[in-house]
C-alpha positions as CSV (number, residue, x, y, z in Angstrom):
1,M,65.5,105.5,110.1
2,D,61.8,104.9,110.7
3,I,60.1,108.0,109.2
4,S,56.9,107.9,111.3
5,T,58.9,107.6,114.5
6,A,61.2,110.4,113.6
7,A,58.2,112.6,112.8
8,D,56.7,111.7,116.2
9,R,59.8,112.8,117.9
10,L,60.0,116.1,116.0
11,E,56.4,116.9,116.7
12,Q,56.8,116.2,120.4
13,A,59.9,118.4,120.6
14,R,58.0,121.3,118.9
15,S,55.0,121.0,121.2
16,T,57.1,120.8,124.4
17,G,60.0,123.1,123.6
18,T,62.5,120.3,124.4
19,G,65.6,119.5,122.3
20,L,66.3,116.4,120.3
21,P,69.6,114.5,119.8
22,L,70.7,114.9,116.2
23,F,69.2,112.3,113.9
24,S,72.4,112.4,111.8
25,R,74.4,111.1,114.8
26,E,72.2,108.1,115.4
27,P,73.8,104.7,114.6
28,A,71.7,104.2,111.5
29,G,72.5,107.8,110.3
30,L,70.3,110.0,108.2
31,T,70.1,110.0,104.4
32,T,68.9,112.8,102.1
33,E,65.9,110.8,101.1
34,E,65.0,110.1,104.8
35,A,65.4,113.8,105.7
36,W,63.0,114.9,103.0
37,A,60.6,112.1,103.8
38,I,60.5,113.1,107.5
39,A,59.7,116.7,106.6
40,A,57.0,115.5,104.2
41,E,55.4,113.3,106.8
42,V,55.3,116.2,109.3
43,D,53.6,118.3,106.6
44,R,51.1,115.5,105.8
45,R,50.1,115.4,109.4
46,Q,49.7,119.2,109.5
47,R,47.3,119.1,106.6
48,A,45.4,116.2,108.2
49,R,44.8,118.4,111.2
50,G,43.3,121.1,109.0
51,R,46.2,123.4,109.0
52,H,46.5,125.8,106.0
53,H,49.7,125.6,104.0
54,T,50.6,129.2,103.3
55,G,53.9,128.9,101.6
56,Y,57.6,128.1,102.0
57,K,60.8,129.3,103.6
58,L,64.2,128.8,102.0
59,G,67.3,128.2,104.1
60,W,70.9,128.8,103.3
61,T,70.4,130.8,100.2
62,S,73.4,132.9,101.1
63,A,76.6,131.6,99.6
64,A,78.6,133.2,102.4
65,M,76.6,131.5,105.1
66,R,76.9,128.1,103.2
67,A,80.6,128.5,103.0
68,A,81.0,129.5,106.6
69,L,79.0,126.4,107.8
70,G,80.2,123.9,105.2
71,I,76.7,123.6,103.6
72,G,76.5,122.5,100.0
73,S,73.1,123.7,98.9
74,P,70.0,125.5,100.1
75,N,66.9,123.7,101.5
76,F,63.3,124.6,102.2
77,G,60.5,124.0,104.6
78,S,56.8,124.8,104.8
79,L,55.0,127.8,106.3
80,W,51.6,127.3,108.0
81,D,48.8,129.6,109.0
82,D,49.8,129.8,112.7
83,M,53.4,130.9,111.9
84,A,52.4,134.4,110.7
85,T,52.5,137.0,113.5
86,D,51.1,140.6,113.6
87,G,54.3,141.6,115.4
88,A,53.9,140.1,118.9
89,L,56.0,137.0,119.4
90,D,55.6,134.7,122.5
91,L,59.0,133.1,123.1
92,S,57.8,130.7,125.8
93,R,57.1,128.0,123.3
94,L,60.5,128.3,121.5
95,R,63.8,126.7,122.5
96,H,66.5,129.0,121.0
97,P,64.9,131.4,118.5
98,K,66.8,133.6,116.1
99,A,65.6,136.3,113.7
100,E,66.8,136.6,110.1
101,P,66.1,139.6,107.9
102,E,64.7,138.5,104.5
103,F,62.8,139.5,101.4
104,A,59.4,137.8,101.0
105,F,57.6,137.0,97.7
106,L,53.9,136.8,97.3
107,A,52.8,134.7,94.2
108,D,50.0,136.5,92.4
109,R,49.6,133.4,90.2
110,A,50.7,129.8,90.4
111,L,54.3,129.1,89.3
112,T,55.5,125.7,88.2
113,G,58.1,124.0,86.0
114,S,61.6,122.6,86.1
115,Q,62.8,125.4,83.8
116,L,61.3,128.4,85.5
117,D,63.7,131.3,85.8
118,A,64.0,134.5,87.8
119,A,62.5,136.7,85.1
120,E,59.3,134.8,85.2
121,V,59.2,135.1,89.0
122,Q,59.6,138.9,88.7
123,R,56.5,139.1,86.5
124,A,54.4,136.9,88.7
125,G,54.3,138.5,92.2
126,R,55.1,141.2,94.7
127,W,57.7,141.8,97.4
128,A,57.9,142.7,101.1
129,V,60.4,142.6,103.9
130,A,60.1,139.8,106.4
131,L,61.6,138.9,109.8
132,E,61.8,135.1,109.9
133,V,62.1,133.4,113.3
134,V,64.0,130.1,113.1
135,D,63.9,127.7,116.1
136,P,65.9,124.4,115.5
137,R,64.4,121.6,117.5
138,W,67.9,120.1,118.3
139,E,69.8,120.0,121.5
140,S,72.7,121.9,120.0
141,Y,73.5,124.1,117.1
142,D,76.0,121.7,115.4
143,F,73.2,120.2,113.3
144,T,73.8,119.2,109.7
145,W,71.9,120.1,106.5
146,L,70.2,116.7,106.8
147,D,68.9,117.4,110.4
148,N,67.8,120.9,109.3
149,T,65.9,119.6,106.3
150,A,64.1,116.9,108.4
151,D,63.2,119.8,110.8
152,G,61.5,121.8,108.1
153,S,64.4,124.2,107.8
154,S,63.8,125.3,111.4
155,A,60.6,127.2,110.4
156,A,58.9,128.7,113.5
157,A,57.3,132.1,112.8
158,Y,57.5,135.2,110.7
159,A,56.4,138.8,110.4
160,V,56.0,140.4,107.0
161,G,55.4,143.9,105.7
162,K,53.0,145.0,102.9
163,F,53.6,143.4,99.5
164,V,54.3,145.9,96.7
165,A,55.6,145.8,93.2
166,A,59.4,146.3,93.3
167,Q,60.6,149.4,91.5
168,V,64.2,148.1,91.3
169,P,65.5,144.7,90.3
170,P,65.0,142.3,93.2
171,E,68.8,141.8,93.6
172,D,69.1,145.6,94.3
173,L,66.5,145.6,97.1
174,A,68.0,146.8,100.4
175,L,67.0,146.3,104.0
176,T,68.3,147.2,107.5
177,M,67.5,145.3,110.7
178,S,67.6,147.3,113.9
179,W,67.5,146.2,117.6
180,S,68.8,147.5,120.9
181,G,70.8,150.3,119.2
182,E,72.5,147.9,116.7
183,Q,72.0,147.5,113.0
184,R,72.7,145.1,110.2
185,S,72.1,145.8,106.5
186,G,71.8,143.6,103.5
187,V,70.8,143.5,99.8
188,G,68.8,141.1,97.7
189,R,71.8,139.7,95.8
190,A,72.9,137.9,99.0
191,A,70.1,135.4,98.4
192,M,71.3,133.3,95.5
193,G,72.3,136.4,93.5
194,S,68.6,137.6,93.6
195,P,65.6,136.7,95.7
196,A,63.8,136.1,92.4
197,E,66.3,133.4,91.6
198,A,65.8,131.9,95.1
199,V,62.0,131.7,94.4
200,A,62.8,130.1,91.0
201,H,65.0,127.6,92.6
202,L,62.2,126.6,95.0
203,V,59.7,126.3,92.1
204,R,62.1,124.0,90.2
205,E,62.6,121.9,93.3
206,L,58.9,121.6,93.9
207,A,58.4,120.6,90.2
208,G,60.7,117.7,90.8
209,R,58.3,116.6,93.6
210,G,55.2,117.0,91.6
211,A,54.2,120.2,93.3
212,R,54.0,123.9,92.5
213,L,53.9,127.3,94.2
214,E,50.2,128.1,94.4
215,A,48.7,131.6,93.9
216,G,48.6,133.4,97.2
217,M,51.5,131.6,98.7
218,V,54.4,133.4,100.5
219,V,58.0,132.6,100.0
220,L,60.7,133.7,102.5
221,T,63.8,133.8,100.4
222,G,66.5,133.3,103.0
223,G,68.5,135.5,105.5
224,V,70.6,138.2,103.9
225,T,72.6,138.8,107.1
226,V,73.6,136.6,110.0
227,P,70.7,136.1,112.4
228,I,70.3,137.6,115.9
229,D,69.3,135.8,119.1
230,L,65.8,136.7,120.4
231,R,64.9,137.3,124.1
232,P,61.9,138.5,126.0
233,G,61.6,142.3,125.8
234,L,63.5,142.6,122.6
235,E,62.1,144.7,119.7
236,V,63.4,144.1,116.2
237,E,62.6,146.4,113.3
238,L,63.2,145.8,109.7
239,S,63.0,148.5,107.0
240,S,63.6,148.9,103.3
241,P,63.7,152.1,101.2
242,Q,61.8,150.2,98.5
243,L,59.5,148.0,100.4
244,G,58.5,149.5,103.7
245,S,58.9,147.9,107.1
246,C,57.8,145.2,109.6
247,S,58.7,144.5,113.3
248,I,58.7,141.9,116.0
249,R,58.1,142.5,119.8
250,C,59.3,139.6,121.9
251,T,57.4,138.6,125.0
């Protein structure tokens, strides 16, 4: 697959809100190396346009979700300065957005190394709750891990609460997402056993690519419950007894 052409198509889909046929179903197929290369090319273009790289989002850190979808491993994508929202979310530019409740990590110092562990992560930053908005750029939801990786793990937007030092182990952090009289609750251990381990996994992956998690970067550690569909007029609230709250208002 031609990497530049694939990046062109993804960027056009993002800017127009139209769906793409799955890259993995094209005659030439899609390899793991190509999927990561497409995502890297899109990131390179974002930097060239002057966009500020603010962190990363992890996908499929929940073992239960991976098993349900037949996914073998987590992936990740980049966060950019225009993805953070103060709570108001314009859905007009999105195709089929969903919200996932997550724990977010803020790195107070740079983290790097192929042997980094969760204990080191816990000493290096603070935590908050976050509502991540994912918006796959594909025509249908039967995309593969390869398609999702090329698509930057479907990163679209996010709202995050105040970052604080966790007073309990990250795996024991709890949250509840509320909308339209409904609720879903989850705990930190749903993300790779601990959101700190999810961050450590990301740092180890970055080390293999010659990169690191820079001080001040945010990491969204993956949904701890199944996502919900977003629609205009919907308000979603996320709260944690240890970390506070955040919300999204859809317009």
